[in-house]
C-alpha positions as CSV (number, residue, x, y, z in Angstrom):
1,M,0.0,0.0,0.0
2,V,2.8,2.4,0.9
3,L,4.7,1.4,-2.2
4,N,1.6,2.3,-4.4
5,H,1.4,5.7,-2.8
6,K,5.0,6.4,-3.5
7,I,4.7,5.3,-7.1
8,T,1.6,7.6,-7.5
9,F,3.5,10.5,-5.9
10,I,6.5,10.0,-8.1
11,R,4.3,10.0,-11.2
12,S,2.6,13.2,-10.1
13,I,6.0,14.8,-9.6
14,F,7.0,13.7,-13.1
15,W,4.0,15.2,-14.7
16,F,4.3,18.5,-12.8
17,S,7.9,18.6,-13.8
18,L,7.0,18.1,-17.4
19,V,4.5,20.9,-17.4
20,Y,7.0,23.2,-15.7
21,I,9.5,22.4,-18.4
22,V,6.9,23.2,-21.1
23,L,6.1,26.5,-19.3
24,V,9.8,27.4,-19.2
25,L,10.4,26.5,-22.9
26,T,7.4,28.5,-24.1
27,G,8.1,31.4,-21.7
28,C,4.5,31.5,-20.8
29,A,3.9,32.9,-24.3
30,T,0.7,34.8,-24.8
31,I,-0.7,34.2,-28.3
32,G,-2.5,36.8,-30.3
33,P,-1.7,40.4,-31.2
34,D,-0.4,42.7,-28.5
35,Y,-2.5,45.8,-28.2
36,V,-1.0,49.1,-29.5
37,P,-3.1,52.2,-28.9
38,P,-4.1,53.8,-32.2
39,K,-2.5,57.0,-33.3
40,M,-4.8,59.3,-35.2
41,S,-3.3,62.6,-36.4
42,V,-5.4,65.7,-35.8
43,S,-4.9,69.3,-36.7
44,P,-2.8,71.2,-34.3
45,T,-5.3,74.1,-34.2
46,W,-9.1,74.5,-34.7
47,N,-10.3,75.2,-38.2
48,T,-12.8,77.7,-36.8
49,Q,-11.5,81.1,-36.0
50,L,-11.9,81.7,-32.3
51,K,-14.0,84.8,-31.5
52,A,-16.4,86.2,-28.9
53,G,-14.0,85.5,-26.0
54,L,-13.0,82.0,-27.1
55,T,-9.3,81.3,-26.8
56,A,-7.0,78.3,-27.5
57,E,-5.5,78.6,-24.0
58,I,-4.9,75.4,-22.1
59,L,-8.0,74.1,-20.4
60,D,-8.0,74.3,-16.6
61,P,-9.1,70.8,-15.5
62,N,-10.9,72.1,-12.5
63,T,-12.8,74.6,-14.5
64,L,-13.8,72.0,-17.1
65,A,-14.8,69.5,-14.5
66,T,-17.2,72.0,-12.8
67,W,-18.0,74.2,-15.8
68,W,-21.5,75.1,-14.6
69,K,-19.9,77.2,-11.8
70,T,-18.7,79.7,-14.5
71,L,-22.4,80.7,-14.9
72,K,-22.6,81.7,-11.2
73,D,-26.1,80.4,-10.7
74,Q,-26.7,78.8,-7.3
75,T,-30.0,77.2,-8.3
76,L,-28.3,75.5,-11.3
77,S,-25.4,74.2,-9.1
78,S,-27.9,72.8,-6.7
79,L,-29.9,71.0,-9.4
80,I,-26.7,69.5,-10.8
81,D,-25.6,68.2,-7.4
82,R,-29.0,66.5,-6.9
83,A,-28.9,65.0,-10.4
84,V,-25.5,63.4,-9.7
85,R,-27.0,61.8,-6.6
86,G,-30.4,60.7,-8.0
87,N,-30.3,60.3,-11.8
88,L,-31.5,56.8,-12.8
89,D,-29.3,56.6,-16.0
90,L,-26.2,57.3,-13.8
91,R,-27.2,54.7,-11.3
92,K,-27.6,52.2,-14.2
93,A,-24.2,53.1,-15.6
94,R,-22.7,52.5,-12.1
95,A,-24.3,49.0,-12.1
96,R,-22.7,48.3,-15.4
97,V,-19.3,49.1,-14.0
98,R,-20.0,46.6,-11.1
99,E,-21.1,44.0,-13.7
100,A,-17.9,44.5,-15.7
101,R,-15.8,44.1,-12.5
102,A,-17.6,40.9,-11.6
103,R,-17.0,39.5,-15.1
104,R,-13.3,40.4,-14.7
105,G,-13.3,38.4,-11.5
106,I,-14.8,35.4,-13.3
107,A,-12.1,35.6,-16.0
108,T,-9.4,35.8,-13.4
109,A,-10.7,32.8,-11.5
110,D,-9.8,30.6,-14.5
111,L,-6.1,31.1,-13.7
112,F,-6.4,29.1,-10.5
113,P,-7.3,25.5,-9.6
114,T,-10.8,24.3,-8.9
115,L,-11.1,22.5,-5.6
116,N,-14.1,20.2,-4.8
117,T,-14.7,18.1,-1.7
118,T,-16.9,15.0,-1.4
119,G,-18.0,12.7,1.3
120,S,-20.3,9.8,1.7
121,A,-21.5,7.3,4.3
122,T,-22.9,3.8,3.4
123,W,-24.7,1.4,5.7
124,S,-25.8,-2.1,4.7
125,R,-27.4,-5.1,6.5
126,S,-28.2,-8.5,5.1
127,S,-31.4,-10.4,6.0
128,K,-31.2,-13.4,8.3
129,D,-33.4,-15.3,6.0
130,T,-31.0,-14.9,3.0
131,G,-27.7,-14.3,4.7
132,E,-26.0,-14.1,8.0
133,G,-27.7,-11.0,9.2
134,Q,-24.5,-9.0,9.2
135,S,-24.2,-5.2,9.0
136,S,-21.4,-3.1,7.5
137,E,-20.4,0.6,7.3
138,L,-18.2,2.5,4.8
139,Y,-17.2,6.2,5.2
140,T,-15.4,8.1,2.5
141,A,-14.1,11.6,2.2
142,G,-11.8,13.4,-0.3
143,F,-10.7,16.5,-2.2
144,D,-10.5,16.8,-6.0
145,A,-8.5,19.4,-7.8
146,T,-8.6,20.5,-11.4
147,W,-6.2,23.0,-13.0
148,E,-6.0,24.0,-16.6
149,V,-2.5,25.4,-17.1
150,D,-2.6,28.6,-19.2
151,I,0.5,27.8,-21.2
152,F,-0.4,29.7,-24.4
153,G,-2.1,32.6,-22.7
154,G,-5.7,32.2,-23.7
155,T,-6.9,32.8,-20.2
156,R,-4.6,35.8,-19.7
157,R,-6.0,37.3,-22.9
158,S,-9.5,36.8,-21.5
159,I,-8.5,38.7,-18.4
160,E,-6.9,41.4,-20.5
161,A,-10.2,41.8,-22.4
162,A,-12.2,41.8,-19.2
163,E,-9.9,44.5,-17.7
164,A,-10.4,46.7,-20.8
165,D,-14.2,46.1,-20.5
166,V,-14.0,47.5,-17.0
167,E,-12.2,50.6,-18.2
168,A,-14.7,51.0,-21.0
169,S,-17.6,50.8,-18.6
170,K,-16.1,53.5,-16.5
171,E,-15.8,55.7,-19.5
172,E,-19.4,55.0,-20.4
173,L,-20.3,56.2,-16.9
174,H,-18.2,59.3,-17.4
175,N,-20.0,59.9,-20.7
176,T,-23.4,59.5,-19.1
177,L,-22.4,62.0,-16.4
178,V,-21.2,64.5,-19.1
179,S,-24.5,64.2,-21.0
180,L,-26.6,64.3,-17.8
181,L,-25.0,67.6,-16.5
182,A,-25.4,69.2,-19.9
183,E,-29.0,68.1,-20.1
184,V,-29.9,69.5,-16.7
185,A,-28.3,72.8,-17.5
186,L,-29.9,73.0,-21.0
187,N,-33.3,72.4,-19.5
188,Y,-32.7,74.9,-16.7
189,I,-31.7,77.5,-19.4
190,E,-34.9,76.6,-21.3
191,V,-36.9,77.4,-18.2
192,R,-35.3,80.8,-17.8
193,I,-35.7,81.5,-21.6
194,L,-39.4,80.6,-21.4
195,Q,-39.9,82.8,-18.3
196,A,-38.2,85.7,-20.1
197,R,-40.4,85.1,-23.2
198,L,-43.5,85.0,-21.0
199,E,-42.5,88.3,-19.4
200,V,-42.0,89.8,-22.9
201,A,-45.4,88.5,-24.0
202,E,-47.2,89.8,-20.9
203,T,-45.5,93.2,-21.2
204,N,-46.5,93.5,-24.8
205,L,-50.0,92.2,-24.0
206,K,-50.3,95.1,-21.6
207,T,-49.0,97.6,-24.2
208,Q,-51.3,96.2,-26.9
209,T,-54.3,96.4,-24.5
210,E,-53.6,100.1,-24.0
211,T,-53.2,100.6,-27.8
212,W,-56.5,98.8,-28.4
213,Q,-58.2,101.0,-25.8
214,L,-56.8,104.1,-27.6
215,T,-58.2,103.0,-30.9
216,Q,-61.6,102.5,-29.2
217,W,-61.6,106.0,-27.8
218,R,-60.6,107.5,-31.1
219,Y,-63.3,105.5,-32.9
220,E,-65.9,106.6,-30.3
221,A,-64.8,110.2,-30.7
222,G,-65.1,109.9,-34.5
223,L,-61.4,110.4,-35.1
224,S,-60.8,107.0,-36.8
225,D,-62.8,104.1,-38.3
226,E,-63.5,100.7,-36.9
227,L,-60.8,99.1,-38.9
228,A,-58.1,100.3,-36.5
229,V,-60.1,98.9,-33.6
230,Q,-60.3,95.4,-35.1
231,Q,-56.6,95.5,-36.2
232,A,-55.6,96.3,-32.6
233,K,-57.9,93.6,-31.3
234,Y,-56.5,90.8,-33.4
235,A,-52.9,91.8,-32.7
236,L,-53.8,91.8,-29.0
237,E,-55.4,88.3,-29.2
238,N,-52.6,86.9,-31.3
239,T,-50.1,87.8,-28.5
240,R,-52.5,86.4,-25.9
241,S,-52.7,83.1,-27.8
242,Q,-48.9,82.7,-27.5
243,I,-48.9,82.7,-23.7
244,P,-50.5,79.2,-23.2
245,T,-47.9,77.6,-25.5
246,I,-45.1,79.2,-23.5
247,R,-46.6,78.0,-20.3
248,I,-46.8,74.5,-21.7
249,G,-43.1,74.5,-22.6
250,L,-42.3,75.9,-19.2
251,D,-44.0,73.1,-17.4
252,E,-42.5,70.5,-19.7
253,A,-39.0,71.8,-19.1
254,M,-39.5,71.8,-15.3
255,N,-40.9,68.3,-15.4
256,R,-37.9,67.1,-17.5
257,I,-35.5,68.6,-14.9
258,A,-37.4,66.7,-12.1
259,V,-37.0,63.4,-14.0
260,L,-33.3,64.0,-14.6
261,L,-33.0,64.4,-10.8
262,G,-34.6,61.0,-10.4
263,E,-37.7,62.7,-8.9
264,Q,-41.4,62.8,-9.8
265,P,-42.6,65.5,-12.2
266,G,-43.6,68.7,-10.4
267,I,-41.0,68.4,-7.6
268,V,-39.0,71.5,-8.8
269,H,-41.9,73.7,-9.8
270,A,-41.9,75.6,-6.5
271,E,-38.2,76.4,-6.5
272,L,-38.1,77.4,-10.2
273,K,-41.4,79.3,-10.2
274,K,-39.8,82.7,-9.6
275,P,-38.4,84.1,-12.8
276,M,-34.7,84.7,-12.8
277,P,-32.3,86.2,-15.4
278,I,-30.7,83.9,-18.0
279,P,-27.2,83.2,-16.7
280,V,-24.5,85.3,-18.5
281,T,-21.5,83.6,-20.0
282,P,-17.9,84.6,-19.0
283,L,-16.0,87.0,-21.1
284,R,-13.1,84.6,-21.8
285,I,-13.4,80.9,-22.4
286,A,-10.4,78.6,-22.9
287,V,-11.1,75.7,-25.3
288,G,-7.6,74.1,-25.6
289,L,-6.4,72.3,-28.7
290,P,-7.8,69.4,-30.7
291,A,-5.3,67.0,-29.2
292,D,-6.6,67.8,-25.7
293,L,-10.1,66.7,-26.9
294,L,-8.9,63.1,-27.6
295,R,-7.5,62.7,-24.1
296,R,-10.6,64.2,-22.4
297,R,-13.7,63.0,-24.2
298,P,-15.2,59.9,-22.4
299,D,-16.7,58.5,-25.6
300,V,-13.3,58.6,-27.3
301,R,-11.7,57.0,-24.3
302,Q,-14.5,54.4,-24.2
303,A,-14.0,53.5,-27.9
304,E,-10.3,53.1,-27.4
305,R,-10.8,50.7,-24.5
306,Q,-13.4,48.7,-26.5
307,L,-10.7,48.4,-29.2
308,A,-8.2,47.1,-26.7
309,A,-10.8,44.5,-25.4
310,Q,-11.5,43.2,-28.9
311,T,-7.8,43.0,-29.7
312,A,-7.4,40.7,-26.7
313,R,-10.3,38.5,-27.8
314,I,-8.4,37.6,-30.9
315,G,-5.8,35.9,-28.6
316,V,-8.6,34.1,-26.8
317,A,-9.9,32.7,-30.1
318,M,-6.3,31.7,-31.2
319,A,-5.8,29.7,-28.0
320,D,-8.2,27.1,-29.4
321,L,-5.6,26.2,-32.0
322,Y,-3.2,24.9,-29.3
323,P,-3.5,22.0,-26.9
324,R,-4.9,22.4,-23.4
325,F,-3.0,21.0,-20.4
326,T,-5.1,20.0,-17.4
327,L,-3.9,18.6,-14.1
328,N,-6.4,16.5,-12.1
329,G,-5.7,15.2,-8.7
330,S,-7.5,13.8,-5.7
331,I,-6.8,12.8,-2.1
332,G,-9.3,10.5,-0.4
333,V,-9.8,8.4,2.7
334,E,-12.0,5.3,3.3
335,T,-12.8,3.8,6.7
336,L,-15.2,1.1,8.0
337,S,-15.8,3.0,11.2
338,L,-15.6,6.6,12.4
339,S,-13.8,5.3,15.5
340,T,-11.0,3.6,13.5
341,L,-9.6,6.5,11.5
342,S,-6.1,5.3,12.3
343,S,-6.7,2.2,10.2
344,S,-8.2,4.2,7.3
345,I,-7.2,3.6,3.7
346,W,-5.7,6.7,2.0
347,T,-5.7,7.3,-1.7
348,L,-3.7,9.8,-3.8
349,T,-4.3,10.2,-7.5
350,G,-2.7,12.5,-10.1
351,I,-4.0,12.6,-13.7
352,P,-2.3,15.0,-16.2
353,R,-4.3,15.4,-19.3
354,I,-3.7,16.9,-22.7
355,S,-6.5,17.7,-25.1
356,W,-6.2,19.1,-28.5
357,T,-8.9,19.8,-31.1
358,I,-7.3,18.8,-34.3
359,F,-10.4,19.0,-36.5
360,K,-13.5,21.2,-36.3
361,A,-14.2,21.8,-39.9
362,G,-12.4,25.2,-39.8
363,A,-14.7,26.6,-37.1
364,I,-11.7,27.7,-34.9
365,R,-10.0,29.7,-37.7
366,Q,-13.3,31.2,-38.7
367,N,-13.8,32.3,-35.1
368,I,-10.4,34.0,-35.3
369,E,-11.5,35.7,-38.5
370,V,-14.7,36.8,-36.8
371,Q,-12.8,38.3,-33.8
372,S,-10.3,40.0,-36.2
373,A,-13.2,41.5,-38.2
374,L,-14.7,42.8,-35.0
375,Q,-11.4,44.4,-34.1
376,E,-11.3,46.1,-37.4
377,Q,-14.8,47.4,-36.7
378,A,-13.8,48.6,-33.3
379,L,-10.9,50.5,-34.9
380,I,-13.2,52.1,-37.4
381,Q,-15.6,53.0,-34.6
382,Y,-12.8,54.7,-32.7
383,E,-11.8,56.7,-35.7
384,A,-15.4,57.7,-36.4
385,T,-15.8,58.7,-32.7
386,V,-12.8,61.0,-33.0
387,L,-14.1,62.6,-36.1
388,N,-17.5,63.1,-34.7
389,A,-16.0,64.7,-31.6
390,L,-14.0,67.1,-33.7
391,E,-17.0,67.9,-35.8
392,E,-19.1,68.6,-32.8
393,V,-16.6,71.0,-31.3
394,E,-16.0,72.8,-34.6
395,N,-19.7,73.3,-35.1
396,I,-20.4,74.6,-31.6
397,L,-17.4,77.0,-31.8
398,V,-19.0,78.6,-34.9
399,A,-22.5,78.6,-33.4
400,Y,-21.2,80.3,-30.2
401,A,-19.3,83.0,-32.0
402,E,-22.0,83.7,-34.6
403,E,-24.8,83.9,-32.0
404,H,-22.9,86.7,-30.3
405,N,-22.8,88.5,-33.6
406,K,-26.5,87.8,-34.1
407,K,-27.3,89.2,-30.6
408,N,-25.6,92.5,-31.4
409,I,-27.5,92.9,-34.6
410,L,-30.8,92.0,-32.8
411,R,-30.1,94.6,-30.1
412,E,-29.7,97.3,-32.7
413,A,-32.9,96.1,-34.5
414,Q,-34.9,96.2,-31.3
415,E,-33.7,99.7,-30.5
416,A,-34.8,100.8,-34.0
417,A,-38.1,99.0,-33.7
418,Q,-38.8,100.7,-30.3
419,K,-38.2,104.1,-31.9
420,A,-40.3,103.3,-34.9
421,F,-43.2,102.2,-32.7
422,D,-43.0,105.3,-30.5
423,L,-42.9,107.5,-33.6
424,A,-45.8,105.7,-35.3
425,L,-47.9,105.8,-32.2
426,C,-47.2,109.5,-31.7
427,K,-48.2,110.2,-35.3
428,Y,-51.3,108.1,-35.0
429,Q,-52.4,110.0,-32.0
430,S,-51.8,113.2,-33.8
431,G,-53.8,112.0,-36.8
432,L,-50.8,112.1,-39.1
433,T,-50.8,108.4,-40.1
434,D,-53.1,105.4,-40.1
435,F,-53.1,102.6,-37.6
436,S,-51.4,100.0,-39.9
437,N,-48.1,101.7,-39.4
438,V,-48.5,101.4,-35.6
439,L,-49.5,97.8,-35.9
440,E,-46.5,96.9,-38.1
441,A,-44.1,98.7,-35.8
442,Q,-45.6,97.0,-32.8
443,R,-45.4,93.6,-34.4
444,S,-41.8,94.1,-35.4
445,L,-40.9,95.3,-31.9
446,L,-42.5,92.2,-30.3
447,S,-40.6,89.9,-32.8
448,F,-37.2,91.5,-32.1
449,Q,-37.8,91.4,-28.3
450,E,-38.5,87.7,-28.4
451,Q,-35.6,87.0,-30.8
452,L,-33.2,88.9,-28.5
453,T,-34.4,86.9,-25.5
454,L,-34.0,83.6,-27.5
455,S,-30.5,84.8,-28.5
456,D,-29.5,85.4,-24.9
457,G,-30.6,81.9,-24.0
458,T,-29.0,80.4,-27.1
459,I,-25.6,81.9,-26.3
460,T,-25.7,80.3,-22.8
461,S,-27.0,77.1,-24.2
462,N,-24.2,77.0,-26.7
463,L,-21.6,77.5,-24.0
464,I,-23.1,74.4,-22.2
465,R,-23.0,72.4,-25.5
466,L,-19.4,73.6,-25.9
467,Y,-18.3,72.3,-22.5
468,K,-20.2,69.0,-23.2
469,A,-18.4,68.7,-26.6
470,L,-15.1,69.3,-24.8
471,G,-15.8,66.4,-22.4
472,G,-16.4,68.6,-19.4
473,G,-18.2,67.6,-16.3
474,W,-16.4,64.6,-15.0
475,T,-13.3,63.8,-12.9
476,Q,-11.7,60.7,-11.6
477,M,-13.9,60.8,-8.5
478,A,-15.6,58.0,-6.7
479,L,-18.5,57.4,-9.0
480,Y,-18.3,53.7,-8.9
């Protein structure tokens, strides 16, 4: 019995030594392509001429990470803090990070042996009618171990892919955060724009009511005909009809903010009910250089990590071309009585195993081709993400600068429309012109006032979109 155990032990040592020699000879080679980060050349400067306070100065990381503070609006800052704590999309993205980490743990576990334990107890007794009426007992217990030696690195490539997936899920979380903060801010600006539009409409409604009353007095005094009265009336009612639409949009924007905070619609109505000015943008805004964008944007970083994961999966697929080395072993004990463990029978077994798929009708190589094609797609997706990011920034740079120019033009147009309305009204009161000139001047004034309000809001909204396009709003903080 002792001799058998020694022979088994010697055989196990032999096979372990053989595997060790193979490992040394192969150098624990990891098959498949090693990942090399893609290099994509971008222009050293922006194609768009930087105007309206935009500069190519280096971005301050802290300013970019908390860009909403540049608008100096405490209500907006409060809403953003609450959105980070309660938004459902952000919570879901955090859960995806935890999922990716768990999958990485599963992949890492394949590097280590699998241990199982078993035990059994058997009792038997023969009948006195057919036998001697004897009873017997048998107790067994043991441990089994299985270990697949990762000689060619398939498991290590799987871990590499899982690690890249974890990093990609983190960047997805960052991208969700960037979009969330911008969405909260844009809806907040929309609320302030609609409140300003509502104020413009109500002010003009009051002015138009006074004008309508003036036409009635003149008509009753025989100084004008009924046409002026009806013209003033339909202009008044047209303005009044716009107010419900504005209020609908205002409620919708507030409800959207509440949902972004992870709250029920209506929760922010009380705190946003009081009209406040549209936040003003800072005089100077650093946008950095195109190369900074690639290092900052989470969607670009996510696409790069997805490319790294897919590159590693090619190695996982190639591992199927090579043999698998598995070590199986067990240690067991058998005894006829729990009280006689000293006389138990011990068993030791070691079974090295080599398995190699030598024919599978080309399925393995086709799988390698599939993974290689997916890697090519991931590379193309990375390049497309970079180009889309550059396009988004270039477009918003133009929009921000040109909206400033538009605002200046609208301001002059509003001033001219105000003077024209005052002159037309004065001449109408003096009987020197008909009411159509007053009506046209008043309509133009209302239009320019509303356009100027929209332009103010658009400038601030474009700044928010610019910071979003630059990848602002996230830091390496504990989001996970």
